[in-house]
N, C-alpha and C positions, 0 to 999 in steps of 0.2 A: 504493500500500500504506500501511497505517497507520504512523505514526511510531513510533520506539522508545518514546517516552513513552506513547503510546496502548496499545502492547503491554504495557508495564509495569503500567499501570493495570488492564488486563484480567486480567493474572496476579494482581495484588493482589486484585481482586474475586473471582477464582476461588478464591484461598486463603481469603478470608473466607467464601465459600460452603461450602468444605470444613469450616470451623470450626462452621458453623451446623448441620451434620449433619441434613439433612431425613430424617425417619423414615418417611414414607409419601407416597402420591401426592398427598394433600391439601396436604402441605407444599410439594411441588414446584409445585402449582397456585398457591399463594400467592406463591411466588417468581417464577413466570412472570408472574403478574398485576402484580407490582411492576416487573418489568423491561420488559415489552412495552407499547407504546402501547395505550391503552384500546381503540381501534378494532380493532387487531390481536388483542388478547387476546379480546375478545368475539366476534370473527369465528370463532375456533377453539373458544371455550368455550360459547357460547350456542346455543339452539335456534331454532326457527321459530315464527312467529305468537305464540300465547299460551304457548308452551313447556309445554303439557300433556304432550306426548310426552316431553320431556326429563325432567320431574319424574316421569313415570310409569315411566321406565326405572329410576331409582334406587329408587322405591317398590317396584317389582316384585322387584328383586333383594334389597332389604332384607326383604321379606315372605317370601322363600324361605328356609326353615330347613333345616338339615342335622342328621341324627341324630348324637349322640355315642355312640360304641361303645367299650367298655372292654376292657383286658387283651389286646389284640392286639399282635403284635410290629410296632411301627412305629418301630423304632430307626433305620431307613434307608429312608424312603419313596421309592419310585421315581416321579419326576414325569415321566418320559419317555413319549413316544408315537410312533407312526409315521403320517405323513401322505404319501400318494402314494409309498409305498415308501422314504421318507427318515425316519430316526429323529431326533426332536427332543428335546433334554434337558428342555424344558418345552413344553406344548401351545399355543404362541403363534406367531403370524405378525404382523409389523408391518404394519398396515393402510395402504393408499394414502391419503395426505393431500396435497392440492394446495399447501398453504401451508407445508410443512416448510422450504422454502428461504427463507422470510421470517422465521421465528422465530429463526433463527441463520444466520450466513453459511455457505453451502453446507450447509444443514441436512439435505438429503436424503442427502448423503454421510456426515455425522456419524451420522444414524440408521441408515444401511446398515451402517456400521462397527460400531456398537453391536450391531446384530442379529447380524452375523457373529461378533463376539467371544463372543456367547452361544450360537452354533450354531443360530440360528433364521432363518427366511426374512424378507426385506424385500420388500414389494410396491411396485414403482415406479408412481406415478400417471401417467395420461395427461397431466394438466396440471401435471406436475412442472416446477420451475424448472431442474432439471439433467437432462440427457438420460440415458437408460438406458445408453448407451455410456460416458458419462463416469462414471456411478456404478459401472458394472462395472469400469472401469479403476482407480478410486480407492478402491474397497472390495473389493479382490480377496479371493476366498474366500467372500464372502457369497452365499448361495443367493437369487438374485433371481427374483421373480415379476413379472408385469406386469398392471396393471389397465387394462381397455379401456373407454373411452367411445367410442361410434360417432359419427363425424363425418357431417355432411350429405353430404359427398363421400365415398362409400364406398371410392373408390380410395385415398384418404389413410388410411383405416382399414386397408386391406390392406397398405399400406406399413409401418404400425406392426407388423403381424404378421410381416412379412418381417424387419424390424430385430430384433424380439425373438427370432425363430428363429436369426438369425445369431449372437446372443450366447449361444445355448445355453439360453435360458429355456424351461422346460417347463410352467409353470403359469400359466394365463391366467384372470384374474377379469373376467368380462363383467358390468359394472355396468348394471343395467336399471331402477333405481328412481328415476330422476330425469328424468321426461318434461317437467318444467317447472323453471324456476329458482325455488327455494323463496322464500317471502316472509319474509325475515329483517329484521324491523323495527328491531332493534337496530343493524344495520349502516347502515340508512338514517339513523337518528338520529345515529349517530356520524360519518356522512359517509365510511364506510369500506366498500369492496367491491373486487371485481376486475372491471373496472379500478378502480384507485385514482384518485379524482377530487380534485384539489386543492381545499381549502376552508380557511376561517379556523379552524374547529374542528379539522380535521386537522392544520394547521400548529402550532396550540397544543399539540396532543397530542404531536407529535414533539418540540417544544421541552421539554416536560415529561418526556421520556424520552430524554435525550441518549445514554445508553449504547447503546440499540438504534439510534438514528439514526446514530451514528458507526460502531459496530462491525458493523452489518449493511448498512443502506441506503447510507451514504456509501462503505463499502468496496466494494460492488458498483459504484457509480458510478465510483470511481477505478480499478477493475480491469477487470471484464468488461462494465461498462455496466449500465443499468437492467435488472432481471430480466425475462425473457420466458418464455412457455411453450415449453420446450425441444423438445417433440415435434412442434410445428407445423413444417411445411416452411419454410425460410428466407424464401420469397417471401410467406408469410402471417403471419410472426412480427411481433408488435408488443409494445411494452413493457407492463408491468402497469399503466401509467398511461393507456393508450389502449385504447378499446374496439375489438374486432376489426371491421373493415369488410368482411371476407370471409365470405360465407355458407358457403363450403366447409368452414371449420374450426369452425363452430358445432356444438354437440351436436345430434344428429339429433332433430328434433321428432316425426317418425314413426318409431317403433321397434317392430318386431313380432317374433313368433316366427320369421318368415322370415329376419330378420336374424341371429337366434341360430343357426338352422340353417345359414345361409351361413358364419358364422364357424366352426361345427363342421366344415364341409367343408374350410375353409382351414387349420385349426389341427390339427396332428397330436399335440400334447401334451395335457396335462390341461386340460379346460375346466370352469370353475366359474361358475355363475350367481349373482351377488350381488344381494341385495335381496329374497329369497324370504320370504314371510310366510304362505303358504297351502299346504296339502297338494296342492291341484290344480296350482299352479305348479311345485311340486317334482316331481310326477308327470310333468308335461309336459316339464320339462327332462330328466328321466331318459329318457323315450321318444325325445327328440331327440339323445341321446348325451352328455349332460352327465356328467362324472366326479364332480362335486360341486356343492354349493350353499353359499351363505352366508345363513343366516337372520339378517336384519338389518333394523332400523328406522332405519338410517342415523344412529344416535346422536341421534335426535330432531331432526335437521337438515332433514328433508324434509317428510313428511306428519305434521302435528301430531296428528291423530286416529288414527294407525296403532296397532295393537296392539304391545306390546313384544316384543322378540325372545325373551325367556325365557318369555313366556306362549305364544307361537306355536310354540316349539320342540318340545314333547312330541308334539303332534298330527302335526307334520311328520315327526319321527323315527319315529313309529309307521307312518306311511304309506310312508316310504322303506324301512323294515325292513332296514337294513344293505346296501342295494344301491348306495349311493353315499356318498362322503365328505360329512359335514355339518360345516361350520364355522359359527361364530356370532360376532356382535359387538354392541357398544353398551353403554356405561356402565361398563366394567370399571375399578374403582378399588382392589380388594383381591384378594389371592390366592384368598380364599373365593369371590369372584365367578366366577373361572375354574372352580372346583370345581362351582359351581351350574350353570353352562352345560354342563359335562361330564355332570353328573348328569341333566340334562333332555334329553340326547340329542346334544350336540355332540362331535365328535372332537377339535377344537381350537378356539381362538378367535383373532380378530383384535383388535389393540389400536391405537387411534388417538390420542385426546386425551392419555392418560396419558404416553406417551412424547414427545408434543409438549411437554408441560409440562417434562419433563426436559431435552429438547433446548433449549428456550427459556432454561433456567436455566444450563446448563453444557455445551452441545453434546453431543459423543459421550459424555463421562463422565456427564452428567446422564441421558441416555437409558439408558445401561447400568446406572446405579444404580437407576433406576425398574424396569427388568427384573429386577434382582437382588432388589429389595424384593418384587416380585410372586412371584418364584420361592420366596423364603424364606417368604412368607405362605402360598403353596400347600402347601409342605412342612408347615408348622404345621397348616394346616387338615386335611390328610390324616392327620396324627398324632392330632389331637383327634377325628376321626371314625373312627379305627381302620382306616384304609385303607393297606395297604402298597404298593399299586400303583395307578397312575392308572386302569388298566383295571378295577379293582374298584369305581370310582365309577360307580354306576348309579342308576336311579330309586328303588331301594330305600333310598337314602341320604336322600332328601327326607322331611322330617318332615311327616306328615299328621296334623293335630290331630283327635282323636276328638270328634265332636259331643257337646255336653252332653245328658244324658238328663233328661227330666222337664219 
């Protein structure tokens, strides 16, 4: 465990963080960039290939304008919604992120506790550094979801479903949009990836960020050991510094609708297909018994030339026509971004990077503060647009510029 001196320094830095008073997600991003090693920060922050997709997400959200409506009673906007029968105070679920446990010591637990304190769900990642059982025990009261990547060994996938059921998890996100490992050139140049490969550049990066090196990585080494993917069976588990030598736990290279149908037969809770960008895929998921979908371009981290989620969402929502729950993600940095996704057809959103920035800055408190900022900004956006209830946010709220005449 860290010495008392290290703990006092962490408290001092935390107090200094409080005095800085970050005002928005961008502030937290800057603080996270300062605290994290460059390789780690760019691993969570950047996109793939030429980052056309990453830039496109922000451009598409910025280009979506909302109408300002006057003289409506917006003294107490109701930001709540209901997803799969559960009322949420804000239309947000914490997205599964594999590296949350590396941005802060026990980062998944801190994120889950932040979600629980806000009354929203936390989705556990297949490649989490902390097991779903440990998160459930240490973040009691948090509504846990589970994200499923399918292993080459389908029996190991079935074991994950059994474990999730045993914990009372009812919502499963079947992630289907990663048929290959994306080409993330920034990680290659930084010498950073999973597995983490020792390099001169990486070593210098760690030396330049002693706070992270001591309070996160060294703390793991001195307590539980080098982090591993906690959902791998013990006999296949390796540290994040070693590539897996077992084909069994590699993500399935061949993944088809038959796999989705098989999971549907095995899972008696709500099944959500993540990564949908076309009406045809949404329709097929519906026919196979999906309870919901996540319209997602994976935050610009997978297919660089994919359409943005907010551009794909209206056509998908029209095709689904209220017959299943529609969630959406990618690029949310403001409360108004949440409103834009709701207006274009989503019932709620998933948030990934924004809360990772908060967690990297101040653990549970940082993540909770980011969520509170987004809640307040959503409240303000609803007031300015004249909407008293989240359910009142529809496509009619989107500003459609009248073409010039002549």
